Wavefront OBJ file of the C-alpha trace (Angstrom):
o trace
v 0.000 0.000 0.000
v 1.448 3.358 -0.967
v 0.775 6.611 0.821
v -0.970 9.322 -1.152
v 0.551 12.358 -2.866
v 3.534 10.328 -4.063
v 4.965 10.111 -0.565
v 5.591 6.709 0.960
v 6.673 7.509 4.499
v 5.106 7.654 7.904
v 7.360 8.650 10.752
v 9.854 11.498 11.090
v 11.518 14.010 8.794
v 13.721 11.368 7.240
v 10.893 8.907 6.611
v 8.529 11.048 4.584
v 6.774 13.236 7.171
v 7.778 16.690 8.326
v 8.726 17.140 11.954
v 5.453 18.934 12.628
v 3.535 15.892 11.353
v 2.431 17.503 8.089
v 2.911 15.403 4.952
v 2.697 18.412 2.647
v 5.508 20.101 4.562
v 8.024 17.407 3.633
v 9.819 17.443 0.289
v 11.970 14.405 -0.416
v 14.723 15.314 -2.828
v 16.021 11.742 -2.964
v 15.088 8.912 -5.298
v 11.745 7.135 -5.095
v 13.502 3.767 -5.429
v 15.693 4.294 -2.365
v 12.664 5.462 -0.372
v 10.657 2.338 -1.279
v 13.561 0.020 -0.475
v 14.174 1.810 2.813
v 10.545 1.468 3.923
v 10.203 -2.169 2.864
v 13.506 -3.115 4.497
v 12.414 -1.527 7.775
v 9.097 -3.393 7.716
v 10.896 -6.681 7.021
v 13.226 -6.076 9.978
v 10.217 -5.344 12.223
v 8.513 -8.475 10.899
v 11.567 -10.610 11.677
v 11.802 -9.092 15.153
v 8.145 -9.876 15.791
v 8.807 -13.468 14.719
v 11.535 -13.751 17.341
v 14.645 -13.148 15.256
v 17.650 -11.291 16.691
v 17.190 -7.907 15.018
v 19.095 -4.969 16.468
v 17.204 -1.818 17.425
v 19.767 0.307 15.577
v 18.977 -1.494 12.315
v 15.246 -0.847 12.666
v 15.786 2.777 13.695
v 18.068 3.559 10.739
v 16.811 6.814 9.209
v 16.199 7.371 5.504
v 19.162 9.750 5.382
v 21.421 7.147 7.017
v 20.084 4.445 4.693
v 20.937 6.537 1.629
v 24.371 7.360 3.029
v 25.080 3.616 3.256
v 23.321 2.266 0.164
v 23.049 5.321 -2.109
v 20.164 6.783 -4.104
v 20.005 3.726 -6.382
v 20.675 0.851 -3.944
v 22.209 -2.405 -5.143
v 19.573 -4.930 -4.013
v 22.269 -7.559 -3.391
v 23.640 -5.381 -0.579
v 20.205 -5.328 1.090
v 20.193 -9.069 1.786
v 19.533 -10.023 5.383
v 20.748 -13.244 7.002
v 19.639 -13.587 10.588
v 19.284 -16.206 13.320
v 16.348 -16.745 15.648
v 16.868 -15.347 19.135
v 15.665 -18.436 21.032
v 16.749 -21.010 18.452
v 20.055 -19.848 16.886
v 20.105 -22.845 14.526
v 16.978 -21.422 12.884
v 18.179 -18.994 10.205
v 16.223 -16.782 7.810
v 17.484 -15.191 4.586
v 15.835 -12.161 2.984
v 16.541 -11.336 -0.665
v 15.373 -8.223 -2.501
v 14.814 -8.864 -6.209
v 15.518 -6.270 -8.895
v 12.897 -4.229 -10.782
v 12.535 -6.698 -13.664
v 10.068 -9.578 -13.975
v 11.278 -12.529 -11.902
v 11.747 -15.422 -14.315
v 12.824 -19.004 -13.704
v 16.466 -18.214 -14.492
v 16.467 -15.620 -11.687
v 15.301 -18.227 -9.165
v 17.845 -20.762 -10.413
v 20.567 -18.155 -10.130
v 19.538 -17.351 -6.559
v 19.608 -21.048 -5.700
v 23.238 -21.297 -6.788
v 24.159 -18.141 -4.872
v 22.696 -19.231 -1.532
v 25.426 -20.720 0.613
v 24.896 -23.012 3.604
v 21.497 -24.123 2.298
v 21.406 -26.926 4.877
v 21.379 -24.430 7.751
v 18.664 -22.278 6.204
v 15.129 -22.727 7.533
v 13.388 -19.997 5.580
v 13.715 -17.555 2.681
v 11.796 -14.328 2.079
v 11.749 -12.901 -1.444
v 10.811 -9.233 -1.889
v 9.567 -8.561 -5.430
v 9.393 -5.239 -7.229
v 7.651 -6.757 -10.241
v 5.690 -9.866 -11.228
v 6.934 -13.450 -10.967
v 6.240 -15.998 -13.718
v 4.471 -19.319 -13.139
v 7.646 -21.206 -14.065
v 9.588 -19.236 -11.484
v 6.960 -20.072 -8.853
v 7.314 -23.766 -9.681
v 11.096 -23.437 -9.291
v 10.574 -21.831 -5.869
v 8.645 -24.925 -4.766
v 11.789 -27.006 -5.322
v 13.613 -25.368 -2.410
v 13.979 -27.638 0.608
v 12.938 -24.846 3.001
v 9.946 -22.550 3.275
v 9.918 -19.652 0.798
v 7.695 -16.612 1.385
v 7.044 -14.074 -1.373
v 6.050 -10.455 -0.756
v 5.484 -7.590 -3.154
v 7.432 -4.501 -2.111
v 4.188 -2.476 -2.138
v 2.841 -4.737 0.639
v 5.731 -3.732 2.889
v 5.827 0.052 2.563
v 3.751 0.271 5.754
v 3.735 -2.138 8.701
v 0.090 -3.262 8.875
v 0.383 -4.268 12.537
v 0.947 -0.608 13.456
v -2.282 0.643 11.896
v -4.440 2.383 14.505
v -7.547 0.460 13.427
v -5.857 -2.955 13.599
v -6.505 -5.013 16.737
v -3.507 -6.409 18.590
v -2.444 -9.892 17.484
v -0.314 -12.337 19.453
v 0.665 -15.813 18.300
v 0.064 -18.475 20.952
v 2.680 -21.064 21.769
v 1.723 -24.732 21.388
v 1.315 -24.957 25.158
v -0.952 -21.899 25.273
v -3.024 -23.316 22.431
v -3.482 -26.629 24.280
v -4.537 -24.817 27.460
v -7.040 -22.725 25.487
v -8.659 -25.779 23.866
v -8.845 -27.595 27.204
v -10.260 -24.568 29.001
v -13.219 -24.335 26.619
v -13.392 -28.082 25.845
v -13.207 -27.496 22.099
v -11.195 -28.659 19.097
v -9.151 -26.291 16.957
v -11.617 -26.652 14.063
v -14.256 -24.997 16.274
v -12.227 -21.796 16.526
v -12.880 -18.909 14.112
v -10.608 -19.227 11.104
v -7.803 -17.121 9.682
v -6.606 -18.004 6.185
v -2.885 -18.476 5.556
v -3.099 -15.756 2.916
v -4.446 -13.258 5.463
v -2.079 -10.297 5.788
v -1.543 -10.907 9.516
v -0.864 -14.621 8.983
v 1.666 -13.748 6.291
v 3.316 -11.093 8.489
v 3.967 -13.628 11.242
v 4.698 -16.486 8.826
v 1.979 -18.650 10.363
v 1.260 -22.236 9.438
v -1.994 -24.167 9.511
v -3.095 -25.022 13.032
v -1.434 -22.076 14.756
v -3.689 -19.916 16.914
v -3.668 -16.137 17.224
v -5.058 -14.150 20.138
v -6.827 -11.023 18.844
v -7.412 -8.158 21.282
v -9.736 -5.367 20.218
v -9.408 -1.913 21.787
v -12.159 -0.260 23.771
v -12.268 3.350 22.588
v -15.548 2.880 20.729
v -16.764 -0.457 22.089
v -15.765 -2.512 25.094
v -12.440 -4.303 24.892
v -12.760 -7.958 24.002
v -10.586 -10.910 23.012
v -11.097 -13.610 20.437
v -8.961 -16.406 19.027
v -8.454 -17.442 15.418
v -6.937 -20.623 14.032
v -4.953 -20.534 10.792
v -6.291 -22.635 7.905
l 1 2 3 4 5 6 7 8 9 10 11 12 13 14 15 16 17 18 19 20 21 22 23 24 25 26 27 28 29 30 31 32 33 34 35 36 37 38 39 40 41 42 43 44 45 46 47 48 49 50 51 52 53 54 55 56 57 58 59 60 61 62 63 64 65 66 67 68 69 70 71 72 73 74 75 76 77 78 79 80 81 82 83 84 85 86 87 88 89 90 91 92 93 94 95 96 97 98 99 100 101 102 103 104 105 106 107 108 109 110 111 112 113 114 115 116 117 118 119 120 121 122 123 124 125 126 127 128 129 130 131 132 133 134 135 136 137 138 139 140 141 142 143 144 145 146 147 148 149 150 151 152 153 154 155 156 157 158 159 160 161 162 163 164 165 166 167 168 169 170 171 172 173 174 175 176 177 178 179 180 181 182 183 184 185 186 187 188 189 190 191 192 193 194 195 196 197 198 199 200 201 202 203 204 205 206 207 208 209 210 211 212 213 214 215 216 217 218 219 220 221 222 223 224 225 226 227 228 229 230 231
């Protein structure tokens, strides 16, 4: 989702909003490409942190100006790759690859496969696309031995979990899920459903059978909690 008026930011003077909070008061003299890559990279880092990966605060808080000083106005997407271990399970490692602006064809996926080192230690791969991906390329992705998640860059310009109208979501552990089912004497199929393609399920990388606790705020109505099972 892209912000209106050609501006794709949301936070401070370096992110696309003037210090007084007025969008129209901010003029970004830098490239649109670097701004999009900056925003999507930040959302990915926040997403990895929320999944339990060891992401440093300084990386997430990197300003647009600092990002451009490091990567330039026309960033080389290969330099944006992220390889990171899980905080509680260091053997669990995720790789994030930003694809270029062209259509992602099967040869691109095959090339990436040859470039990825230590495939045996990799438990997941996130591909960030700036264009379309062909059906043949999608079939090639299915040949990877680990889970591959695909996001369009436009889906990552804003962190959906920070939207003021979004309820708070928390993924239950297996133990918490078991306690919930026992408490209400129900089976998981009796819980309200959340599809795997739901934006929240994709943000947290959820698999079928996982349960999410959803807490709604009480500014307009009374606060209440519900649970949804991923299908």
